[in-house]
C-alpha positions in Angstrom: 60.0 14.4 5.3 59.1 11.4 3.2 55.6 11.2 1.8 53.5 8.1 1.7 54.1 8.0 -2.0 57.8 7.7 -1.6 57.3 4.6 0.6 54.4 3.0 -1.3 55.8 3.3 -4.9 58.8 0.9 -4.4 56.5 -1.5 -2.5 53.9 -1.5 -5.3 56.6 -2.3 -7.9 57.4 -5.6 -6.1 55.6 -8.4 -7.8 53.6 -11.2 -6.2 51.4 -9.2 -3.7 48.9 -11.7 -2.3 45.2 -11.7 -2.8 44.3 -10.1 0.6 46.0 -6.9 -0.5 44.2 -6.9 -3.9 40.9 -7.4 -2.3 41.1 -4.8 0.4 42.2 -2.1 -2.0 39.9 -3.1 -4.9 37.9 -0.5 -6.8 36.0 -2.9 -9.1 34.5 -6.3 -8.8 36.2 -7.4 -12.0 39.9 -6.7 -11.3 40.7 -5.7 -7.7 44.0 -3.8 -7.4 45.8 -1.3 -5.3 45.1 2.4 -6.0 47.1 3.8 -8.9 49.8 6.1 -7.4 51.7 8.5 -9.6 55.5 8.5 -9.1 56.7 11.9 -7.8 55.7 14.4 -5.2 52.0 14.9 -4.4 50.7 18.2 -5.6 49.3 20.2 -2.7 48.8 23.8 -1.7 50.6 25.1 1.3 47.5 25.2 3.4 46.0 21.8 2.7 45.1 19.9 5.8 45.3 16.5 4.0 46.9 15.3 0.7 45.4 12.8 -1.6 47.5 10.4 -3.6 45.5 11.1 -6.8 45.1 14.3 -8.9 41.4 15.2 -8.9 41.7 16.7 -12.4 43.1 13.5 -13.7 40.5 11.5 -11.8 37.7 13.4 -13.4 39.1 12.9 -16.9 40.1 9.3 -16.4 38.4 6.4 -18.2 35.2 5.6 -16.3 35.0 2.5 -14.1 33.0 -0.3 -15.8 30.5 -1.6 -13.2 27.9 -4.3 -13.3 24.2 -4.0 -12.7 23.2 -5.2 -10.2 26.2 -5.0 -8.0 27.7 -3.4 -5.0 30.8 -1.3 -5.8 33.4 0.7 -4.0 36.2 3.2 -4.9 39.2 4.0 -2.6 41.0 7.3 -2.3 44.3 7.2 -0.4 45.4 10.2 1.6 47.6 11.3 4.5 48.0 14.3 6.8 49.7 17.2 5.1 50.6 19.3 8.1 52.3 18.9 11.4 48.9 19.2 13.2 46.1 16.8 13.5 43.1 17.3 11.1 39.4 16.7 11.7 37.5 15.1 8.9 33.8 14.4 8.3 31.3 13.7 5.6 29.7 16.9 4.2 27.7 15.7 1.2 27.1 12.8 -1.1 25.3 13.0 -4.5 23.4 9.8 -4.1 21.5 8.2 -1.2 22.7 4.8 -2.4 26.2 5.6 -1.3 27.9 5.4 2.1 31.4 6.7 2.9 33.9 5.0 5.2 37.3 5.9 6.6 40.0 3.3 6.5 42.8 3.4 9.0 45.7 1.1 9.9 45.8 -0.4 13.3 49.6 0.1 13.9 51.7 1.8 16.5 54.0 4.5 15.3 56.9 2.2 15.8 55.3 -0.6 13.8 54.5 1.9 11.0 58.1 3.3 10.9 59.4 -0.3 10.8 57.3 -1.0 7.7 58.1 2.3 6.1 61.8 1.8 6.6 61.8 -1.7 5.1 59.2 -1.9 2.3 58.6 -5.4 1.0 55.7 -7.6 -0.1 55.7 -9.1 3.4 55.6 -5.7 5.0 52.8 -4.6 2.8 50.8 -7.7 3.6 51.3 -7.0 7.2 50.2 -3.4 6.7 47.0 -4.3 4.8 46.0 -7.0 7.3 45.6 -4.2 9.9 43.3 -2.1 7.7 39.9 -1.5 9.2 36.9 0.6 8.0 34.4 2.7 10.0 31.6 4.9 8.9 32.8 8.4 8.2 31.2 10.7 10.8 29.0 13.5 9.4 30.1 17.1 10.0 26.6 18.5 9.9 25.9 16.4 13.0 29.0 17.9 14.7 30.8 14.6 14.3 34.3 14.0 12.9 37.2 11.7 12.9 40.9 12.6 13.6 43.7 12.3 11.0 46.9 12.1 13.0 49.8 14.1 11.9 53.3 12.6 11.8 56.0 13.7 14.1 58.7 16.0 12.6 60.9 14.0 10.2 58.6 11.0 10.2 56.5 9.5 7.4 52.7 10.2 7.8 50.5 7.2 8.1 48.1 6.6 5.1 44.3 6.7 5.4 41.7 5.5 2.9 38.5 7.3 2.0 36.2 4.5 0.7 33.0 5.2 -1.2 30.5 2.3 -1.4 27.4 2.4 -3.6 24.7 0.1 -5.0 24.6 0.4 -8.8 21.2 1.5 -10.1 20.0 0.8 -13.7 21.4 3.2 -16.3 19.0 5.6 -18.0 21.0 5.6 -21.2 23.1 2.7 -22.5 26.9 3.5 -22.4 26.3 6.9 -20.7 28.7 8.0 -18.0 27.4 8.4 -14.5 29.2 10.3 -11.8 29.0 9.8 -8.0 30.4 12.7 -6.0 31.2 13.1 -2.3 32.4 16.1 -0.3 34.3 15.9 3.0 34.9 18.7 5.4 38.5 18.9 6.7 39.7 21.3 9.4 43.0 21.8 11.2 42.7 22.7 14.8 42.0 26.5 14.9 42.0 26.7 11.1 39.4 27.4 8.4 37.2 24.5 7.3 38.1 23.1 3.9 35.7 21.2 1.5 37.4 18.5 -0.5 35.6 16.9 -3.5 36.1 13.4 -5.0 34.2 12.2 -8.1 33.8 8.7 -9.4 32.9 8.5 -13.1 31.5 5.1 -14.1 29.6 3.4 -16.8 27.2 0.5 -16.3 27.7 -2.5 -18.6 26.2 -5.9 -18.9 28.2 -8.3 -16.8 27.3 -11.2 -19.1 25.5 -11.9 -22.3 24.6 -14.7 -24.6 24.4 -15.0 -28.4 22.2 -15.8 -30.2 19.5 -14.2 -28.0 17.0 -16.8 -29.1 18.4 -20.2 -30.3 16.4 -21.8 -33.1 17.6 -25.2 -34.1 15.2 -25.3 -37.1 13.8 -28.5 -38.6 14.8 -31.7 -37.0 14.0 -34.8 -39.2 13.3 -38.3 -37.9 16.6 -39.9 -36.7 18.4 -36.6 -37.3 20.4 -34.2 -35.2 21.3 -30.5 -35.5 24.1 -28.6 -33.9 24.3 -24.8 -33.2 27.0 -22.8 -31.5 26.4 -20.4 -28.6 28.7 -17.6 -27.3 28.7 -16.4 -23.7 30.7 -13.3 -22.9 31.4 -10.7 -20.1 32.3 -7.0 -20.4 33.5 -6.8 -16.8 35.3 -10.1 -16.1 38.4 -11.7 -17.5 37.2 -15.2 -16.8 33.9 -17.1 -16.6 33.0 -20.5 -15.2 29.5 -21.8 -16.1 27.4 -24.8 -17.0 24.6 -24.9 -19.6 21.5 -27.0 -20.0 18.3 -27.3 -22.0 15.1 -27.7 -19.9 12.9 -30.7 -20.3 9.3 -30.7 -21.5 6.9 -29.8 -18.7 9.7 -29.6 -16.0 12.0 -26.6 -16.0 14.2 -28.2 -13.3 15.0 -31.3 -15.3 17.3 -31.5 -18.4 16.2 -32.4 -21.9 17.7 -35.9 -22.4 17.9 -35.4 -26.2 20.0 -32.2 -25.9 23.8 -32.5 -25.6 25.9 -29.5 -24.5 29.6 -29.6 -25.6 32.5 -28.2 -23.5 33.1 -24.4 -23.8 36.2 -23.0 -25.5 37.6 -19.7 -24.5 38.1 -17.4 -27.5 41.4 -15.8 -28.2 41.7 -12.0 -28.1 41.5 -11.7 -31.9 38.4 -14.0 -31.9 36.8 -11.9 -29.2 37.4 -8.7 -31.2 36.0 -10.3 -34.4 32.9 -11.5 -32.5 32.3 -8.0 -31.1 32.5 -6.5 -34.6 30.1 -9.1 -36.0 27.6 -8.6 -33.2 27.5 -4.8 -33.2 27.9 -4.1 -36.9 29.8 -1.2 -38.6 27.9 1.6 -36.9 26.6 0.3 -33.5 24.5 2.4 -31.2 25.7 0.3 -28.3 29.3 -0.8 -28.7 30.2 -4.2 -27.2 33.6 -4.6 -25.5 33.9 -8.1 -24.1 36.8 -8.9 -21.8 36.3 -12.6 -22.4 34.1 -14.9 -24.5 33.4 -18.6 -24.7 31.9 -20.7 -27.5 30.2 -24.0 -27.0 28.0 -26.3 -29.2 24.4 -27.4 -28.5 23.2 -30.5 -30.3 19.6 -31.6 -30.4 18.9 -35.3 -31.3 15.5 -36.4 -32.5 16.2 -39.7 -30.8 19.0 -40.4 -28.3 19.1 -43.9 -26.8 15.7 -44.7 -25.4 14.6 -41.1 -25.5 12.7 -39.5 -28.4 11.3 -35.9 -28.8 7.7 -35.1 -29.3 6.6 -34.3 -32.8 5.8 -30.7 -33.7 7.1 -27.4 -32.3 9.6 -27.7 -29.5 9.9 -24.8 -27.0 12.4 -25.0 -24.2 14.9 -22.8 -22.3 18.7 -22.7 -22.6 19.9 -21.9 -19.1 23.5 -20.8 -18.3 24.4 -20.9 -14.7 27.6 -19.2 -13.5 30.0 -20.2 -10.8 32.1 -17.8 -8.8 35.7 -17.7 -10.0 36.9 -16.3 -6.7 35.4 -15.9 -3.2 35.4 -12.1 -3.2 33.6 -11.6 -6.6 29.8 -11.1 -6.7 27.9 -14.0 -8.3 26.4 -13.5 -11.8 22.7 -14.0 -12.5 21.7 -16.9 -14.6 21.2 -16.3 -18.3 18.0 -17.7 -19.9 17.3 -17.7 -23.6 14.6 -19.4 -25.7 15.4 -22.7 -27.3 13.2 -23.7 -30.3 13.0 -26.4 -33.0 10.4 -28.1 -35.2 10.5 -31.9 -34.8 9.3 -33.7 -37.9 7.7 -37.1 -37.5 5.1 -39.5 -38.7 2.3 -37.0 -38.4 2.1 -33.4 -39.5 -0.4 -30.6 -39.3 -1.5 -29.9 -42.9 -3.3 -26.6 -42.4 -1.1 -24.9 -39.8 1.7 -22.5 -40.1 5.4 -23.5 -40.6 5.7 -24.9 -37.1 2.4 -26.7 -37.0 0.5 -24.0 -35.1 -3.2 -23.4 -35.7 -5.1 -20.2 -35.2 -8.8 -19.5 -34.4 -8.4 -15.9 -35.5 -10.4 -13.1 -33.8 -13.9 -13.9 -32.6 -16.5 -12.8 -30.1 -15.9 -14.4 -26.8 -19.6 -15.1 -26.0 -20.1 -17.2 -29.1 -19.2 -20.8 -29.9 -16.1 -21.0 -32.0 -15.1 -24.0 -34.1 -11.9 -25.0 -35.9 -11.1 -28.0 -38.1 -7.4 -29.1 -38.1 -6.2 -31.5 -40.9 -3.6 -34.0 -39.9 -1.6 -36.3 -42.3 0.8 -39.2 -42.2 2.6 -41.3 -44.8 2.2 -44.4 -42.5 -0.9 -46.2 -43.8 -1.4 -48.1 -40.5 -0.8 -45.3 -38.0 -3.5 -44.8 -35.4 -3.9 -41.5 -33.4 -5.8 -40.6 -30.2 -6.3 -37.5 -28.2 -4.3 -37.4 -25.0 -5.1 -34.0 -23.5 -6.2 -30.4 -24.1 -4.9 -27.6 -22.0 -8.3 -25.9 -21.5 -11.3 -27.6 -20.0 -13.8 -25.7 -22.1 -12.0 -26.4 -25.3 -13.3 -29.8 -26.6 -11.4 -31.9 -29.1 -12.7 -34.8 -31.3 -10.7 -36.8 -33.8 -12.3 -38.2 -36.9 -11.8 -41.7 -38.2 -8.7 -42.0 -40.5 -9.2 -41.3 -44.2 -7.1 -41.9 -47.3 -6.5 -38.8 -49.3 -4.2 -38.8 -52.3 -2.4 -41.9 -50.9 -1.9 -40.2 -47.5 -3.6 -41.2 -44.3 -5.5 -38.2 -42.9 -7.6 -37.1 -39.9 -9.7 -34.1 -39.1 -9.4 -32.8 -35.6 -12.6 -30.8 -34.5 -12.0 -28.2 -31.8 -14.9 -26.4 -30.2 -14.6 -23.5 -27.7 -17.6 -22.9 -25.4 -19.1 -19.4 -25.3 -17.7 -17.2 -22.5 -14.9 -19.6 -21.9 -11.9 -17.4 -23.0 -11.2 -13.7 -23.2 -8.2 -12.1 -24.8 -5.2 -13.8 -26.3 -5.5 -17.6 -26.6 -2.3 -19.7 -26.0 -3.4 -23.3 -25.5 -2.3 -26.7 -26.8 -3.6 -30.1 -27.8 -1.5 -33.2 -27.4 -2.2 -36.3 -29.5 -0.4 -39.7 -29.2 0.3 -42.6 -31.4 -1.7 -45.7 -30.4 0.5 -48.5 -29.2 3.4 -46.1 -28.5 2.4 -43.8 -25.6 5.7 -42.0 -25.6 5.3 -40.8 -29.2 3.3 -37.6 -29.2 2.3 -34.6 -31.3 1.9 -31.3 -29.5 -0.2 -28.7 -31.5 -0.2 -25.1 -30.3 -3.6 -23.3 -30.5 -3.7 -19.5 -30.8 -6.5 -16.9 -31.2 -8.1 -13.8 -29.9 -11.4 -13.7 -28.1 -12.9 -10.2 -28.1 -15.9 -8.7 -26.2 
């Protein structure tokens, strides 16, 4: 009697099987495919009620599936009746409550199945897979079971599919192998119950990533522009489609008009391997194995057309939004990374840090706190005024301009009312150039108000 393997193997060797076949027999979201079937007779003991088309020893030792978090995954195990009697099958145990087990069967008459088995071809396999349906596997402990029909003498047994579905949970340890196990109870009429185990080893990997983790353009001089390159990759997918943008000031839904994103270029296999080596280093604790990677440029202009950036530190977000490559794959979550620069202009903070930030230091929250900020400009005719302050109990006054060592200077007095703030201070003051309301200087204000 021919086994299912003897029929399936020549069919699987025929190229060009359509997408519906790949999807319904998938075991990963990244590369759906038919179950791997070893050429040769299935190993089974004389008394087995059902025969699987995989060797459980080889399955346990196989390379773990790479799965994404978060995602919904499934693994298929193909089997058929091994005896000339019907078998009863039911779920006995599963190692995780996140899993559910289904039984897949083919809605074909015996005659239709024999016709397909007699003339294996891509068209026949398409016809077979289009009849595949899944139902929840009954639970033996509730005295429920499904029936696996035996083949008539001399006939090829119909295949069945044991599908294990589960929701991927966060990994406790990076790159550690997790295992999901299920046990099914199988019994021939009048026979002794048999417990059959199937184990799914898998490792959770990041579906996508971006480098650098935080993009710092650096100093941007008046009229200048700076370009940095960004790499986006995936450890689970062979292809990505995405768009990238830099958020605008004060509106995360709008795009920064002075930032230009160039088209992505897919890296070659040697380039992907070199990128992974550079990123992980010679002795990495977490080894990166990208399936694909893309590189694209990000250019920030100090002035572009009618648009001009604010002076001072620039803090934005670089957002990468993915599109689905195929209908059956799960969508990837957006990637968001910090995007920073320091925009030089006509006015600078003279007593701040390297990005023009000033600090109140640590002080008692119930006392008045004052800070003087020195501002300077090489333009002898420049006029400044206060536009806004982010906290209503932080008061800002700007002195009249002075000439110090040939430079035009101001002193900005900042007072914080007692009991106004408690804890870490993250505020800002915005100044503007008189006569040019679009030309502004944003000054970050930090500090720590203690009890």
